[in-house]
C-alpha positions as CSV (number, residue, x, y, z in Angstrom):
1,M,-27.2,-8.7,-220.4
2,R,-26.5,-12.4,-221.4
3,L,-23.1,-14.0,-221.5
4,L,-23.4,-16.9,-223.8
5,G,-21.4,-20.1,-224.0
6,L,-19.6,-19.9,-220.7
7,T,-18.0,-23.2,-219.3
8,D,-18.8,-24.0,-215.6
9,W,-15.6,-24.2,-213.6
10,R,-16.4,-27.5,-212.1
11,T,-18.6,-29.5,-214.3
12,G,-17.4,-28.2,-217.8
13,R,-21.1,-27.8,-218.8
14,A,-21.9,-25.0,-221.3
15,V,-23.7,-22.1,-219.4
16,D,-25.4,-19.0,-220.4
17,L,-25.4,-16.3,-217.7
18,V,-28.1,-13.7,-217.4
19,L,-27.3,-10.6,-215.4
20,P,-30.5,-8.9,-214.1
21,Q,-29.0,-5.4,-214.3
22,T,-27.9,-3.4,-217.2
23,V,-24.4,-1.7,-217.2
24,D,-24.2,1.4,-215.0
25,S,-21.8,4.2,-214.4
26,T,-19.9,2.3,-211.5
27,L,-18.7,-0.4,-213.9
28,I,-14.8,-0.4,-214.3
29,D,-14.7,-1.0,-218.1
30,E,-11.1,-1.4,-219.3
31,T,-11.9,-1.7,-222.9
32,G,-14.9,0.6,-223.1
33,A,-16.8,-2.2,-224.9
34,M,-19.7,-2.4,-222.4
35,S,-22.7,-0.1,-222.4
36,A,-26.4,-0.2,-221.6
37,E,-27.1,-1.1,-225.2
38,V,-25.1,-4.3,-224.9
39,D,-27.5,-7.2,-224.7
40,Q,-25.5,-10.3,-225.4
41,I,-21.9,-11.3,-225.2
42,D,-20.1,-14.2,-226.8
43,A,-18.4,-15.8,-223.9
44,S,-17.3,-19.1,-225.5
45,G,-14.0,-20.4,-224.2
46,L,-14.3,-18.5,-220.9
47,V,-14.8,-20.1,-217.6
48,L,-17.5,-19.1,-215.1
49,A,-16.4,-19.6,-211.5
50,P,-17.1,-18.3,-208.0
51,A,-15.4,-15.0,-207.4
52,L,-12.0,-15.2,-205.8
53,V,-11.6,-14.6,-202.1
54,D,-8.3,-13.1,-200.4
55,P,-7.9,-13.6,-196.7
56,H,-4.9,-11.4,-196.4
57,V,-5.0,-7.9,-197.9
58,H,-3.6,-4.4,-196.8
59,L,-5.4,-1.3,-198.3
60,R,-3.5,1.2,-196.2
61,D,-6.8,3.1,-195.5
62,P,-6.8,5.1,-193.2
63,G,-3.3,6.3,-192.5
64,Q,-1.2,5.6,-195.7
65,T,-3.5,6.6,-198.5
66,D,-0.5,7.8,-200.5
67,K,0.2,4.0,-201.0
68,E,-3.5,2.8,-201.5
69,D,-7.0,3.7,-200.5
70,M,-10.4,1.9,-200.4
71,V,-11.3,3.0,-203.9
72,T,-8.1,2.0,-205.6
73,G,-7.6,-1.1,-203.6
74,T,-11.0,-2.5,-204.3
75,A,-10.7,-1.5,-208.0
76,A,-7.4,-3.7,-208.0
77,A,-9.3,-6.5,-206.3
78,A,-12.2,-6.5,-208.8
79,A,-9.6,-6.3,-211.7
80,G,-8.0,-9.5,-210.1
81,G,-11.3,-11.3,-210.0
82,Y,-12.0,-11.0,-206.3
83,G,-15.4,-10.7,-204.8
84,L,-14.4,-10.6,-201.1
85,I,-11.2,-9.5,-199.3
86,L,-10.2,-9.5,-195.6
87,L,-8.6,-6.3,-194.5
88,M,-5.6,-6.6,-192.1
89,P,-5.4,-4.4,-189.0
90,N,-2.2,-2.6,-189.5
91,T,-4.0,0.7,-190.4
92,Q,-2.9,3.9,-188.7
93,P,-4.1,3.9,-186.1
94,A,-4.3,0.1,-185.7
95,M,-7.7,-1.6,-186.1
96,D,-8.0,-2.8,-182.5
97,G,-11.5,-1.6,-181.8
98,R,-10.3,1.1,-179.3
99,A,-7.9,3.5,-181.1
100,R,-9.8,6.4,-182.5
101,M,-9.3,8.7,-185.5
102,A,-9.2,12.5,-185.3
103,D,-13.0,12.6,-185.7
104,G,-13.5,10.3,-182.8
105,R,-14.4,7.2,-184.7
106,T,-12.7,3.8,-184.4
107,I,-11.2,2.2,-187.6
108,I,-13.9,-0.4,-187.5
109,D,-16.5,2.4,-187.7
110,Y,-14.7,4.2,-190.5
111,L,-14.6,1.1,-192.6
112,E,-18.1,0.0,-191.9
113,S,-19.5,3.3,-193.0
114,Y,-17.0,4.1,-195.8
115,E,-19.3,3.7,-198.7
116,Q,-22.1,5.6,-197.1
117,D,-19.9,8.5,-196.0
118,H,-18.2,8.8,-199.5
119,G,-21.5,8.3,-201.5
120,L,-20.2,5.4,-203.5
121,S,-20.5,1.6,-204.0
122,L,-17.2,-0.2,-204.0
123,P,-16.8,-3.0,-206.6
124,V,-15.6,-5.7,-204.0
125,D,-17.0,-6.6,-200.6
126,Y,-14.6,-6.6,-197.5
127,D,-14.6,-8.0,-194.0
128,L,-12.3,-6.9,-191.1
129,C,-9.7,-8.6,-189.2
130,V,-9.2,-7.0,-185.7
131,A,-5.8,-6.4,-184.1
132,A,-4.8,-9.1,-181.7
133,T,-3.2,-6.6,-179.4
134,L,-3.7,-3.0,-178.5
135,D,-2.1,-0.9,-181.2
136,R,-0.5,-4.0,-182.5
137,A,2.2,-3.3,-180.0
138,G,2.3,-6.9,-178.6
139,R,2.0,-5.9,-174.9
140,Q,-1.7,-6.4,-174.1
141,A,-4.4,-8.3,-175.8
142,S,-7.1,-6.2,-177.5
143,N,-10.4,-6.0,-175.5
144,P,-13.4,-7.9,-177.0
145,D,-15.6,-5.3,-175.4
146,D,-14.2,-3.0,-178.1
147,W,-14.9,-5.1,-181.1
148,S,-17.3,-8.1,-180.3
149,S,-20.4,-6.1,-181.2
150,H,-19.1,-6.1,-184.9
151,L,-19.0,-9.9,-185.1
152,P,-21.2,-11.6,-187.8
153,G,-24.8,-11.7,-186.9
154,H,-24.9,-8.1,-185.5
155,G,-26.1,-6.5,-188.7
156,Y,-22.9,-5.0,-190.0
157,D,-22.1,-5.2,-193.7
158,H,-18.3,-5.5,-192.9
159,P,-18.1,-7.7,-189.8
160,V,-15.0,-8.7,-187.8
161,V,-14.3,-12.4,-188.7
162,A,-10.6,-12.9,-187.5
163,I,-7.9,-11.8,-185.1
164,S,-4.3,-11.0,-186.2
165,D,-1.3,-8.7,-185.6
166,D,-0.3,-9.3,-189.2
167,G,3.1,-7.7,-189.9
168,S,4.2,-9.2,-186.6
169,A,3.7,-12.5,-184.9
170,V,1.4,-12.5,-181.9
171,T,4.0,-12.2,-179.0
172,D,4.7,-14.8,-176.5
173,Q,3.5,-12.7,-173.7
174,T,0.0,-12.1,-175.1
175,L,-0.5,-15.4,-177.0
176,E,-2.6,-17.1,-174.2
177,A,-4.9,-14.0,-173.8
178,V,-5.3,-13.6,-177.6
179,A,-6.2,-17.3,-177.9
180,A,-8.7,-17.1,-175.2
181,N,-10.4,-14.2,-177.0
182,A,-10.3,-16.2,-180.2
183,R,-11.9,-19.3,-178.6
184,E,-14.6,-17.3,-176.7
185,F,-15.9,-15.7,-180.0
186,D,-15.1,-18.6,-182.2
187,L,-12.6,-16.7,-184.4
188,P,-9.4,-18.0,-186.0
189,I,-6.0,-16.3,-185.1
190,L,-4.3,-15.5,-188.4
191,D,-0.7,-15.4,-187.3
192,H,2.2,-13.8,-189.1
193,C,4.2,-16.9,-188.4
194,E,7.6,-15.3,-188.5
195,H,9.7,-13.2,-186.1
196,H,13.2,-11.8,-186.6
197,E,15.0,-8.8,-185.1
198,H,17.5,-8.3,-187.8
199,G,18.0,-9.0,-191.6
200,Q,16.8,-8.0,-195.0
201,V,16.7,-11.1,-197.2
202,N,16.8,-14.9,-196.8
203,L,19.9,-16.3,-195.2
204,G,22.0,-18.1,-197.8
205,A,24.2,-17.7,-200.9
206,V,22.2,-14.8,-202.2
207,S,22.4,-12.8,-199.0
208,R,26.1,-13.3,-198.8
209,R,26.5,-12.3,-202.6
210,L,24.5,-9.0,-201.8
211,G,26.3,-8.3,-198.6
212,L,23.1,-8.2,-196.7
213,E,22.2,-9.7,-193.3
214,G,20.2,-12.9,-193.8
215,I,17.0,-14.1,-192.2
216,P,17.2,-17.8,-191.4
217,A,14.3,-20.2,-191.9
218,S,14.2,-20.9,-188.2
219,T,12.5,-17.5,-187.7
220,E,9.4,-19.0,-189.4
221,T,9.5,-22.6,-188.0
222,A,9.9,-21.6,-184.4
223,I,6.6,-19.5,-184.6
224,I,4.8,-22.2,-186.5
225,N,5.9,-24.9,-184.0
226,R,4.7,-22.6,-181.2
227,D,1.4,-22.0,-182.8
228,I,0.8,-25.6,-183.6
229,E,1.5,-26.5,-179.8
230,L,-1.1,-23.8,-178.9
231,A,-3.7,-25.4,-181.2
232,E,-3.0,-28.8,-179.8
233,R,-3.1,-27.8,-176.2
234,T,-6.1,-25.3,-176.3
235,G,-8.1,-26.2,-179.4
236,T,-7.6,-22.7,-180.6
237,R,-8.2,-22.3,-184.5
238,V,-4.8,-21.3,-185.9
239,H,-4.3,-20.1,-189.5
240,L,-0.6,-19.6,-190.4
241,Q,-0.1,-16.7,-192.9
242,H,2.3,-16.7,-195.8
243,V,4.2,-19.9,-195.1
244,S,7.4,-19.9,-197.1
245,T,9.9,-22.6,-195.8
246,A,10.3,-26.3,-196.4
247,G,10.4,-26.8,-192.6
248,G,7.2,-24.7,-192.1
249,F,5.3,-26.7,-194.6
250,E,6.4,-30.0,-193.1
251,A,5.4,-28.9,-189.6
252,V,2.0,-28.0,-190.9
253,R,1.8,-31.3,-192.8
254,R,2.5,-33.3,-189.5
255,A,-0.1,-31.2,-187.6
256,K,-2.7,-32.1,-190.1
257,T,-2.0,-35.7,-189.9
258,R,-2.7,-35.4,-186.1
259,G,-6.1,-33.7,-186.9
260,L,-5.2,-30.3,-185.3
261,P,-7.2,-27.1,-186.0
262,V,-4.4,-25.7,-188.1
263,T,-4.6,-24.3,-191.6
264,C,-2.1,-22.3,-193.7
265,E,-1.7,-20.1,-196.7
266,T,1.1,-19.3,-199.0
267,A,1.4,-16.5,-201.5
268,P,1.9,-16.5,-205.3
269,H,5.4,-15.0,-204.9
270,Y,6.6,-18.0,-202.8
271,L,5.4,-20.3,-205.6
272,A,6.8,-18.5,-208.6
273,L,10.0,-16.9,-207.2
274,C,12.9,-17.6,-204.9
275,D,15.7,-15.5,-203.3
276,E,17.7,-15.7,-206.6
277,D,15.2,-13.4,-208.2
278,L,16.4,-10.6,-205.8
279,L,19.3,-10.3,-208.1
280,R,16.9,-9.3,-210.9
281,C,14.1,-7.6,-209.2
282,G,15.9,-5.8,-206.2
283,S,13.6,-4.2,-203.7
284,M,10.5,-5.0,-205.8
285,A,11.0,-8.6,-204.5
286,K,11.6,-7.6,-200.9
287,M,8.9,-8.9,-198.6
288,N,8.5,-10.5,-195.1
289,P,8.8,-13.3,-194.9
290,P,11.5,-13.1,-197.6
291,L,11.8,-15.0,-200.8
292,R,13.4,-18.2,-199.7
293,S,15.8,-20.7,-201.5
294,R,14.9,-22.6,-204.6
295,A,14.5,-25.8,-202.4
296,D,11.9,-23.8,-200.3
297,Q,10.1,-22.6,-203.5
298,Q,9.9,-26.3,-204.6
299,A,8.7,-27.3,-201.1
300,A,5.9,-24.7,-201.4
301,L,4.8,-26.1,-204.8
302,E,4.8,-29.6,-203.4
303,A,2.7,-28.5,-200.4
304,V,0.1,-27.0,-202.7
305,A,0.0,-30.2,-204.8
306,D,-0.4,-32.5,-201.8
307,G,-2.9,-30.4,-200.0
308,T,-0.9,-29.2,-197.0
309,V,-1.6,-25.6,-198.2
310,D,-5.2,-24.8,-197.6
311,M,-5.4,-21.6,-199.6
312,I,-3.6,-18.9,-201.6
313,A,-3.5,-15.3,-200.4
314,T,-1.8,-12.3,-201.9
315,D,-0.6,-10.4,-198.9
316,H,-1.2,-7.3,-201.1
317,A,1.1,-4.6,-199.6
318,P,1.3,-1.4,-201.5
319,H,4.3,0.9,-201.2
320,T,5.2,4.1,-203.0
321,S,8.0,4.1,-205.7
322,A,10.0,6.4,-203.6
323,E,10.1,3.9,-200.7
324,K,11.0,1.0,-202.9
325,A,13.7,3.1,-204.6
326,L,15.7,3.0,-201.3
327,G,17.1,-0.3,-202.2
328,L,17.1,-3.8,-200.6
329,K,18.5,-2.7,-197.3
330,D,16.2,0.2,-196.5
331,A,13.1,-0.3,-198.7
332,P,10.0,-1.6,-196.8
333,N,8.8,-5.1,-197.1
334,G,5.9,-6.0,-199.3
335,I,4.6,-6.3,-202.8
336,I,1.2,-5.9,-204.4
337,G,-0.7,-8.9,-205.8
338,L,-4.3,-8.5,-206.3
339,E,-4.0,-7.9,-210.1
340,T,-1.5,-10.7,-210.9
341,A,-2.4,-13.5,-208.5
342,Y,-4.7,-15.5,-210.6
343,A,-2.5,-15.4,-213.6
344,V,0.8,-16.3,-211.7
345,C,-0.9,-19.2,-209.9
346,N,-2.6,-20.4,-213.2
347,Q,0.7,-20.4,-214.9
348,V,2.8,-21.9,-212.0
349,L,0.4,-24.4,-210.8
350,V,-2.2,-25.3,-213.6
351,E,-0.1,-24.8,-216.8
352,S,2.6,-26.9,-215.1
353,G,0.2,-29.7,-214.3
354,L,0.6,-29.6,-210.5
355,V,-3.0,-29.0,-209.9
356,S,-6.2,-28.7,-211.9
357,H,-7.9,-25.5,-212.7
358,D,-10.9,-26.3,-210.5
359,R,-8.5,-27.0,-207.6
360,L,-7.0,-23.6,-208.1
361,I,-10.4,-22.0,-207.7
362,E,-10.9,-24.0,-204.5
363,L,-7.6,-22.7,-203.2
364,M,-8.4,-19.0,-204.2
365,S,-12.1,-18.9,-203.5
366,L,-13.8,-21.7,-201.5
367,A,-11.1,-22.3,-199.0
368,P,-10.5,-18.7,-198.0
369,A,-14.3,-18.1,-197.8
370,E,-14.5,-21.0,-195.5
371,L,-11.8,-19.6,-193.2
372,M,-13.7,-16.3,-193.0
373,G,-16.9,-18.1,-192.2
374,M,-18.5,-16.9,-195.4
375,R,-20.8,-19.1,-197.6
376,R,-20.3,-18.4,-201.3
377,L,-23.1,-18.9,-203.8
378,L,-21.6,-21.1,-206.6
379,P,-22.7,-21.3,-210.2
380,E,-24.1,-24.7,-209.5
381,D,-26.3,-23.3,-206.7
382,L,-27.9,-20.9,-209.2
383,S,-28.9,-24.0,-211.4
384,S,-31.3,-25.3,-208.8
385,H,-33.6,-22.3,-209.1
386,T,-36.8,-22.9,-211.1
387,A,-36.0,-19.8,-213.2
388,N,-33.0,-21.6,-214.7
389,K,-33.5,-24.1,-217.6
390,V,-31.8,-25.6,-220.6
391,N,-32.3,-23.4,-223.6
392,K,-32.5,-24.3,-227.3
393,A,-28.7,-24.2,-227.7
394,G,-28.4,-27.0,-225.0
395,H,-26.8,-24.5,-222.6
396,L,-27.9,-24.2,-219.0
397,Q,-29.4,-20.7,-218.5
398,L,-28.4,-19.2,-215.1
399,E,-29.8,-16.1,-213.7
400,A,-27.3,-14.2,-211.5
401,D,-30.1,-13.3,-209.1
402,R,-31.0,-14.3,-205.5
403,H,-34.6,-13.9,-206.5
404,S,-35.3,-11.9,-203.4
405,D,-34.2,-14.8,-201.1
406,A,-32.4,-12.8,-198.4
407,N,-31.1,-16.1,-197.0
408,L,-28.8,-16.7,-199.9
409,P,-25.4,-15.2,-200.0
410,P,-24.5,-12.7,-202.7
411,V,-24.0,-13.9,-206.3
412,D,-20.3,-13.1,-206.7
413,L,-18.8,-14.6,-209.8
414,V,-15.7,-14.2,-211.9
415,I,-15.2,-14.9,-215.6
416,L,-11.7,-16.2,-216.6
417,D,-9.7,-17.0,-219.6
418,P,-7.2,-19.5,-218.5
419,E,-5.5,-19.6,-221.9
420,A,-5.0,-15.8,-222.3
421,K,-1.4,-14.7,-222.7
422,W,-0.5,-11.3,-221.5
423,E,2.4,-9.2,-220.2
424,V,2.3,-7.5,-216.9
425,D,2.4,-3.7,-217.3
426,P,2.2,-2.0,-213.8
427,S,1.4,1.3,-215.3
428,R,-2.0,-0.2,-216.2
429,F,-2.8,-1.4,-212.7
430,H,-5.7,0.0,-210.9
431,S,-3.8,0.0,-207.6
432,K,-2.2,3.1,-206.6
433,S,1.1,1.4,-206.2
434,R,3.5,-0.4,-208.6
435,N,5.7,-2.5,-206.4
436,T,5.5,-5.8,-208.2
437,P,8.3,-8.3,-209.1
438,F,6.3,-9.4,-212.1
439,A,6.7,-6.3,-214.2
440,G,7.2,-7.3,-217.7
441,A,6.5,-10.9,-217.1
442,G,4.6,-13.0,-219.6
443,L,1.6,-14.8,-217.9
444,A,-1.0,-17.3,-218.8
445,G,-4.6,-16.8,-217.5
446,R,-6.6,-13.5,-217.3
447,V,-9.6,-12.3,-215.5
448,M,-12.1,-11.0,-218.0
449,A,-15.0,-9.9,-215.8
450,T,-16.0,-9.8,-212.2
451,I,-19.7,-9.8,-211.0
452,K,-20.8,-8.6,-207.5
453,D,-24.2,-9.7,-206.4
454,G,-25.4,-10.1,-210.0
455,R,-24.0,-6.8,-211.1
456,L,-21.1,-6.5,-213.6
457,V,-18.5,-4.4,-211.7
458,F,-15.3,-4.9,-213.8
459,S,-14.8,-6.0,-217.4
460,R,-11.9,-6.3,-219.9
461,L,-14.2,-8.1,-222.3
462,P,-13.2,-6.8,-225.8
463,A,-15.7,-5.3,-228.3
464,S,-15.1,-8.3,-230.5
465,R,-17.2,-10.5,-228.1
466,V,-20.2,-8.2,-228.2
467,I,-22.9,-9.9,-230.3
468,T,-24.5,-7.6,-232.8
469,R,-28.2,-8.0,-233.9
470,E,-26.9,-9.8,-237.0
471,R,-25.2,-12.5,-234.8
472,I,-28.1,-13.0,-232.3
473,R,-30.2,-15.1,-234.6
474,A,-27.3,-17.7,-235.0
475,W,-27.3,-18.1,-231.2
476,T,-31.0,-18.3,-230.6
477,D,-32.3,-20.3,-233.4
């Protein structure tokens, strides 16, 4: 299959992409336009970029598959343009390398062999984040003897690439031991940089209006400052998850000016929403850390614009409709985000002029891949192969193929339409859950196709872009 007239995400050059494999039965085809008979696609106006990477995803499998599972979660990721995701350890039981399922396997073993055991090929690759403490209980650091054999370089398809107790901050009593494990095996600590004992929403005018207990910004800044001190004192690589407050961003900014090994992420919802949106969205906008004030939202946007924020992660957290129906006080924290993240960020950051589109790709693809220690094969890397050349139309022809070079990473790509306007309809999500605050929102920017290792795994390309035999001559003459 040939996709003609694409625009390279970074150079702006016209590109024709050649996929070495035909469409097969594993393709998630939203429009029904793709088939084995489709040879050429008019991709003019669409952008070719490296597939997105999400370093913060909860797929609830095993343990809570009524909310999400590996099949629905990776389908949602593919629909969102992701080629690689990092699975957080708050599975049931926790992914600490020791806890075992009823069949005797650890969660790491279960996820490593998932595709083989279920006789399927998932559309998105995934790596694993091991729990920082046993059972994520915060009392004793997990034992590297239980998980170090699954690090990169040991022959596993889904290696352990980070440590976290996400959902909870690493506790003070285990922090030193967890940091020692991270340094010994050269892994980053991904810390849920927030801790509170009480409260449901951000402390402020909205919490008072709703009559709910508020969560102050200090619950975040205290953990951030503690972790920055750890990084400075020990050299431990610290990555701060879902930063949401002005004070948090400023602390990270200061740490970076001192050259400390500290990185951070924020999430699309902290860029697009604030606590005032709780009045409209209710529990569909309840998460942890909570949506903060409008001033914090502005600080998040400024932190992305000035480079304080290294990357954007979804913190995709599925919950059932029944759980979210419990209301703001009792509903669980978390929203889904894999299928809306690109569009939300494109609209809030690029359409507004805060960052360029290629910078958005860096934030959502290159930077998270670097955090996970993964090299991504970029479209421009393909152009160096001798099989690729400029064709008669003046387009650079790229073959999405490693050409049997096992040393190259997979060819994971995404095709984007930054100008597409669409309305979020959760009933059409591939995720099993529907807990999004963006239902009914009009967004700008759409993922049109996702390519995993040279194979088309997701498409919403319309039939109008399929080039019939009558149109082929106009492209090739």
